[in-house]
Structures are given as structure tokens and as C-alpha cells.
C-alpha positions as CSV (number, residue, x, y, z in Angstrom):
1,M,-169.2,55.0,29.9
2,S,-171.1,52.7,32.5
3,D,-171.6,53.6,36.1
4,A,-168.5,51.4,37.0
5,G,-166.4,53.7,34.8
6,H,-166.1,51.1,31.9
7,S,-166.7,51.7,28.4
8,V,-169.9,50.1,27.0
9,D,-169.4,47.9,24.0
10,P,-171.3,49.2,21.1
11,V,-174.3,46.9,20.0
12,T,-173.1,44.9,17.0
13,D,-176.0,42.5,16.6
14,P,-178.1,43.7,13.7
15,A,-181.4,43.2,15.2
16,E,-180.7,44.7,18.6
17,F,-179.0,47.7,16.8
18,W,-181.8,48.5,14.4
19,E,-184.6,47.9,17.1
20,A,-182.7,50.4,19.4
21,R,-182.3,52.8,16.7
22,Y,-186.0,52.9,15.8
23,R,-187.2,53.2,19.4
24,S,-184.7,55.7,20.6
25,T,-184.4,58.3,17.8
26,R,-187.9,59.0,16.8
27,G,-189.0,62.5,16.6
28,E,-192.2,64.4,17.8
29,H,-194.2,62.8,15.0
30,G,-193.5,59.3,16.3
31,R,-191.1,58.3,13.4
32,V,-187.4,58.3,12.6
33,W,-187.8,59.1,9.0
34,S,-190.6,61.3,7.3
35,G,-192.7,58.8,6.1
36,Q,-192.6,60.0,2.5
37,V,-191.3,58.0,-0.6
38,N,-187.7,58.3,-1.6
39,A,-187.4,60.6,-4.4
40,A,-185.5,58.1,-6.7
41,V,-188.1,55.3,-6.0
42,E,-191.0,57.7,-6.8
43,R,-189.0,58.8,-10.2
44,E,-188.2,55.3,-11.2
45,V,-191.5,53.6,-10.5
46,A,-194.1,56.3,-11.5
47,G,-194.2,55.2,-15.2
48,L,-194.2,51.6,-14.4
49,T,-197.5,49.4,-14.7
50,P,-198.4,48.1,-11.1
51,G,-198.0,44.6,-10.1
52,T,-196.5,42.9,-7.0
53,A,-193.6,44.5,-5.4
54,L,-191.1,43.6,-2.7
55,D,-189.5,46.3,-0.5
56,L,-186.3,45.1,1.2
57,G,-185.2,46.9,4.4
58,C,-188.5,48.8,4.3
59,G,-188.0,50.5,7.5
60,E,-191.0,52.5,8.6
61,G,-192.6,51.9,5.1
62,G,-192.4,55.2,3.2
63,D,-191.8,53.3,-0.1
64,A,-194.2,50.6,0.7
65,L,-197.0,52.9,1.4
66,W,-196.4,55.0,-1.7
67,L,-196.3,51.9,-3.8
68,A,-199.5,50.4,-2.3
69,A,-201.2,53.8,-2.9
70,N,-200.2,53.7,-6.5
71,G,-201.7,50.3,-7.1
72,W,-199.0,47.9,-6.1
73,T,-199.5,44.9,-4.0
74,V,-196.5,45.2,-1.6
75,T,-194.5,42.7,0.6
76,A,-192.4,44.9,2.9
77,I,-189.4,43.3,5.0
78,D,-187.5,44.8,7.7
79,I,-185.5,43.4,10.7
80,S,-187.0,46.0,13.1
81,A,-190.5,45.1,14.6
82,A,-190.6,49.0,16.0
83,A,-190.2,50.1,12.2
84,L,-192.6,47.9,10.9
85,D,-195.1,48.9,13.6
86,V,-194.9,52.4,12.6
87,G,-195.7,51.2,8.7
88,R,-198.4,49.1,9.7
89,A,-200.3,51.7,11.7
90,E,-199.9,54.2,8.8
91,A,-201.2,51.8,6.3
92,Q,-204.2,51.1,8.4
93,R,-204.8,54.9,8.8
94,A,-204.5,55.3,5.0
95,G,-206.7,52.5,4.0
96,L,-203.9,50.4,2.5
97,A,-203.9,47.6,5.2
98,D,-204.9,45.1,2.7
99,R,-202.4,45.9,0.0
100,I,-199.2,45.5,2.2
101,H,-197.9,42.4,3.9
102,W,-195.4,43.4,6.7
103,V,-192.8,40.9,7.3
104,R,-190.1,40.9,10.2
105,G,-187.1,39.2,8.7
106,D,-183.2,39.4,8.8
107,L,-182.1,40.1,5.3
108,S,-178.8,38.4,5.8
109,T,-180.5,35.0,6.0
110,W,-183.5,35.9,3.8
111,E,-184.3,33.8,0.9
112,P,-186.8,34.7,-1.6
113,T,-189.8,32.3,-2.0
114,S,-191.9,34.1,-4.6
115,A,-191.3,36.2,-7.7
116,F,-192.3,39.9,-8.0
117,D,-192.8,42.3,-10.9
118,L,-190.7,44.8,-8.8
119,V,-188.0,44.4,-6.1
120,T,-186.6,47.8,-4.5
121,S,-184.0,48.3,-2.1
122,A,-183.3,51.9,-1.0
123,F,-180.6,52.9,1.1
124,L,-179.7,49.4,2.3
125,H,-176.6,50.4,4.2
126,S,-175.7,49.6,7.7
127,P,-173.1,50.5,10.4
128,V,-173.4,47.0,11.6
129,E,-172.7,43.7,9.7
130,L,-174.8,43.3,6.6
131,P,-173.8,41.3,3.6
132,R,-175.3,43.7,1.2
133,D,-174.0,42.1,-2.1
134,E,-175.3,38.9,-1.1
135,V,-178.8,40.2,-0.4
136,L,-179.0,42.1,-3.6
137,R,-178.0,39.1,-5.6
138,R,-180.9,37.4,-3.9
139,A,-183.3,40.2,-4.5
140,A,-182.4,39.8,-8.1
141,S,-183.4,36.1,-8.2
142,A,-186.8,37.4,-6.9
143,V,-187.6,39.3,-9.9
144,A,-190.0,37.7,-12.2
145,P,-189.6,37.7,-16.0
146,G,-190.4,41.2,-17.3
147,G,-189.9,42.5,-13.9
148,R,-187.4,45.0,-12.7
149,L,-184.8,45.5,-9.8
150,L,-184.4,49.0,-8.4
151,V,-181.5,49.6,-6.1
152,V,-181.1,53.1,-4.6
153,G,-178.0,53.8,-2.4
154,H,-176.0,57.0,-0.9
155,G,-173.5,57.9,-3.7
156,A,-171.9,60.1,-1.0
157,A,-172.3,59.8,2.8
158,P,-175.1,62.4,4.2
159,P,-174.0,65.0,6.6
160,G,-173.0,63.4,9.9
161,S,-173.4,59.9,8.8
162,K,-171.5,57.0,10.0
163,L,-171.4,55.7,6.5
164,N,-168.5,58.3,5.6
165,H,-165.5,55.9,4.9
166,H,-163.0,58.3,6.6
167,D,-164.9,58.0,9.8
168,H,-165.1,54.2,10.0
169,D,-163.3,51.2,9.0
170,G,-165.9,49.8,6.6
171,P,-165.9,49.8,2.9
172,P,-166.4,52.9,0.8
173,L,-170.0,53.4,-0.6
174,P,-170.4,51.5,-4.0
175,T,-170.9,53.3,-7.2
176,T,-173.7,52.1,-9.4
177,D,-171.1,50.4,-11.7
178,E,-169.7,48.5,-8.7
179,V,-173.3,47.6,-7.7
180,L,-174.1,46.3,-11.2
181,E,-170.8,44.3,-11.2
182,S,-171.5,42.8,-7.9
183,L,-174.8,41.4,-9.1
184,A,-173.2,39.3,-11.6
185,L,-176.3,39.4,-13.9
186,T,-176.7,37.3,-16.9
187,D,-177.4,38.6,-20.5
188,E,-181.1,38.4,-19.9
189,W,-181.0,41.6,-17.8
190,I,-181.3,45.1,-19.3
191,T,-179.8,48.1,-17.6
192,E,-182.3,51.1,-17.7
193,T,-180.9,53.5,-15.3
194,R,-177.5,53.7,-13.9
195,A,-176.8,57.4,-12.6
196,M,-175.5,59.3,-9.7
197,V,-178.2,61.9,-9.1
198,E,-177.8,64.9,-7.0
199,R,-180.9,66.4,-5.1
200,S,-181.7,69.0,-2.6
201,A,-183.0,68.3,0.7
202,I,-183.9,69.9,4.1
203,W,-181.6,68.4,6.8
204,R,-182.3,67.7,10.3
205,D,-180.9,71.2,11.5
206,G,-183.3,72.8,8.8
207,S,-180.4,73.6,6.5
208,T,-180.6,72.7,2.8
209,V,-177.9,70.3,1.7
210,T,-177.2,68.4,-1.6
211,L,-177.4,64.7,-1.3
212,V,-176.2,62.2,-4.0
213,D,-178.2,59.0,-4.8
214,A,-176.7,56.1,-6.7
215,V,-179.5,54.7,-8.7
216,L,-179.7,51.3,-10.6
217,R,-182.7,49.9,-12.3
218,V,-182.4,46.8,-14.4
219,R,-185.0,44.8,-16.1
220,R,-185.3,40.9,-16.5
221,S,-186.2,40.1,-20.2
222,G,-189.5,38.1,-20.8
223,P,-193.0,38.9,-20.8
224,R,-194.6,39.8,-17.4
225,A,-197.3,37.0,-16.1
């Protein structure tokens, strides 16, 4: 409620929403998230030969930093300048500044201008407007021959999340089959991973919870450059 007693309209502009989120919900360590790589990204990428990588919706850069530390040359894109500042500072501290190009961009209007050996999108969900299917189709178009697209999403809403379909009017969280169908890939693509993966995690209140990740990894046929 405002001082005048009127309801305050929720922020619906994606840039404003995510900037406010990253500035207002930081913990004592100065970050919203842990700064660690997502488990599914580490598992799916660890055995791949490093090359060029594109991290879409990188947030504070946990995945981008891990990729860079493991030999990848990374372009990391997010809509929030505050989130990118956290990632950029950590890259500088870790000696990885020359391996990551940080880009502020709105994925709803983003168009790829280069091809990458790996394109990742981890937990690209939003309580405000985001044309996720369109973004992921563009992400696939940014994969070079012989390269891979990795999409990791919530298979079930985390505790207290606004992504719970029963608590809002948005669509339910897509399964890996639905993500694969929405990509509308041609026969040149090979599905390497399509799984709903459970994992244990320590939640914000210190409790242990079981989370479900929807993991899809597809490879574009052809030799890598």
C-alpha cells in the first residue's frame, strides 16, 4: 500500500523488475545467488571440449564463471546491470576477465550475430513477460555446426516460488518434451539428454529440499570449426 492508501501496481517491465530484484534481495555476501555453477550445467558440460560459449540470462554469472575457468571463451547476456556488475567483479577477482564478455541485453528482442560451440540457458523463467519459446529458438540458431544447446529449467516450482502454476495465471512449467517440441528443430539435430533430474539442495531457510531440473541437451550435426 502507498502512503495515500492506494495499492501499488506491481512492476511489469522486465528491465525494471530484474534490476530491482538484483538490487533489493542481495544477501550478506553481496549476491542474490550462490555464485556457483548450476549442477546440471556442470554435469552436462564437464566432458565437452571447450570452445566458445553463450550464456543466456546469465544473472550474476555463476555458470559463465565456471565455463571460463574450464577453458571456454564466454559471452554472457543478462537484462540486469546490477547482476552483470556482480559477475564482472568476480571475474576480475578470479583472473577470468579476459575470458568473459558481459553484455546487457533484453532477450525478448535479442538476435544472435555469431555462432557458438555451446549455448546455455539455465532457469530462464520469469514472473514478468518473457517470450521464452522464441528466445530458445533463437538460441538454437546461434549454435555452430557440431555445437550444442543446453536448456535447464525447473521441472517443478521451487519452494515459495512465484512460478507455481497454482499461485499465478501463467503457463505451467514445460517438460523437456515440450521444450524440445517448441524448438521445432530439423533433422540435423541429435538429442543427447532429455531428462527430469532430482537433486537435493539446502534452501534459504537452511532446510534440505528436493528440486527437479528439466534438462535438455541437443547437438547440431556437422564438424566443429
